[in-house]
Every structure is written in structure tokens, then in C-alpha cells.
C-alpha positions in Angstrom: -89.5 -53.6 12.2 -90.6 -50.3 13.3 -89.1 -48.1 16.0 -91.5 -47.3 18.8 -91.3 -45.0 22.1 -93.2 -46.0 25.1 -93.6 -43.4 28.2 -94.3 -45.3 30.9 -95.1 -44.4 34.7 -93.8 -46.1 37.4 -93.7 -45.9 41.0 -90.8 -44.3 42.2 -89.5 -47.0 44.4 -86.3 -49.4 44.7 -86.1 -52.1 42.2 -88.5 -51.1 39.1 -86.0 -50.0 37.1 -84.4 -53.6 37.4 -88.0 -55.3 37.2 -88.7 -53.4 33.7 -84.8 -54.1 32.1 -85.1 -58.2 33.0 -88.9 -58.1 31.4 -87.3 -57.0 28.0 -84.2 -59.4 28.6 -86.4 -62.6 29.4 -88.4 -62.3 25.9 -85.3 -61.2 23.7 -85.9 -58.0 23.3 -83.5 -55.1 22.9 -83.7 -51.5 24.7 -82.5 -48.8 22.0 -82.7 -46.1 24.4 -84.0 -46.1 27.9 -84.5 -42.9 30.1 -86.0 -42.5 33.3 -86.7 -39.4 36.4 -89.0 -38.7 38.4 -91.9 -36.6 37.7 -93.9 -34.0 39.5 -95.0 -36.0 41.8 -92.1 -37.7 43.8 -94.2 -41.0 44.3 -94.2 -41.6 40.6 -91.1 -41.7 37.9 -91.6 -41.7 34.3 -89.6 -43.8 32.0 -89.1 -43.6 28.5 -88.2 -46.9 26.4 -87.6 -47.0 22.6 -87.8 -50.3 21.2 -87.4 -51.9 17.8 -90.1 -54.2 17.4 -93.1 -55.9 15.2 -97.1 -54.4 16.5 -97.5 -58.0 17.6 -94.5 -58.1 19.9 -95.0 -54.2 21.4 -98.7 -55.0 22.3 -97.4 -58.5 24.1 -94.9 -56.2 25.8 -97.1 -53.3 26.8 -99.4 -56.3 28.0 -96.4 -57.6 29.7 -95.2 -54.4 31.6 -99.0 -53.3 32.8 -99.5 -56.6 34.6 -96.2 -55.6 36.7 -97.1 -54.2 40.2 -95.3 -51.1 40.1 -96.4 -49.7 36.8 -99.0 -46.8 36.7 -99.4 -46.4 33.0 -98.5 -46.6 29.6 -98.6 -45.0 26.3 -96.7 -44.7 23.1 -95.4 -41.5 21.8 -96.2 -41.5 18.2 -94.0 -39.5 15.8 -96.3 -36.7 14.8 -96.9 -35.7 18.6 -93.2 -35.9 20.3 -90.0 -34.2 19.5 -86.8 -36.3 19.5 -83.5 -35.0 20.4 -79.9 -36.2 20.5 -77.7 -35.0 23.0 -73.4 -35.2 22.8 -71.8 -33.9 25.7 -68.0 -33.6 25.0 -65.4 -33.4 27.1 -61.5 -32.9 25.7 -58.6 -31.4 26.2 -57.9 -27.3 27.0 -54.8 -26.8 25.4 -53.2 -24.5 23.6 -51.7 -26.5 20.8 -55.4 -27.4 20.0 -57.7 -25.0 21.0 -58.2 -22.8 17.4 -58.5 -26.3 15.9 -61.2 -27.1 18.9 -63.3 -23.7 17.9 -63.5 -24.4 14.1 -65.0 -27.7 14.8 -67.3 -26.3 17.7 -67.9 -23.6 14.6 -68.6 -26.2 12.1 -70.9 -28.6 13.8 -72.4 -25.8 15.5 -71.8 -27.0 19.0 -71.9 -24.9 22.4 -69.6 -24.2 24.8 -71.0 -25.5 28.1 -68.1 -25.4 30.7 -64.8 -24.3 30.2 -61.8 -25.5 33.3 -58.3 -25.1 33.4 -57.4 -28.7 32.3 -61.1 -29.5 30.0 -63.8 -28.2 28.0 -67.2 -29.2 27.9 -68.7 -28.9 24.7 -72.7 -29.8 23.7 -74.5 -30.7 20.7 -78.3 -30.7 20.9 -80.0 -32.2 17.0 -82.9 -33.7 16.0 -82.6 -37.6 15.3 -82.8 -37.1 11.5 -80.1 -34.6 10.9 -77.8 -36.7 12.7 -78.6 -39.9 10.9 -78.6 -37.9 7.4 
């Protein structure tokens, strides 16, 4: 099996996400990752779907997706043409006793402090998938 990333343009209307997700669940396919957001056109949304499928199953899924009324277009994102990132957002308690340890961990893992509140801190780690898996 191979990992494939599909970019799907859909109408920005209620129920579209449920229809797309049910298409995968009815066929017994698992979605590894799903991100949905509006495009520059407020009537269109973009779904980025990561799947772990074989070639024939990918063709079947693409054909079934395109049959859905709300789907405008589908394209497969090749690894050489795209940039994949993993994002980790961490919320920790802002206590004096662990402050130095938190700073050391953030420094060693190259995390960036994004927000600081009285009771907690938010830190962000943004790395490529290859770096996190190796």
C-alpha cells in the first residue's frame, strides 16, 4: 500500500464533509488525514485527504468521489510537487518549578513559544514528516 494525497474542490455547503467521509467508510477505507478549508472563492472549499491505498482502489475512490454532486474537481498531489508538514501544538502549565525544564525541552526540540498566559504556555513545533518519523 502507498500513501496518496488528494486535493478535492467541493461546494462550500452543509453536509458535504459528511457525504465525502461516508463514501470512504461505506467502502471500508481509512482516512489517514483530512483538512478542510475555504478557498479564495467563498462558495468553494478545498479538502486535502491523505489515504493509504493501492493503485486500483485509489482509482475507484477518485471515480466515486467525482460522482458526488458537490465535488467540483479532484487532483492527486505528488510528493515531488508538494510540501508536507506536521504541526504539534503543546499546552503546558506555567509553573515556576518546571519553567527551566520547559525551556530546555523547547530549545532541544526547536519549539517556538507562541503564546504565554498567567496559567499556561502554548508552544509550536513545525517540522517535515520525514524529520519526525526518522
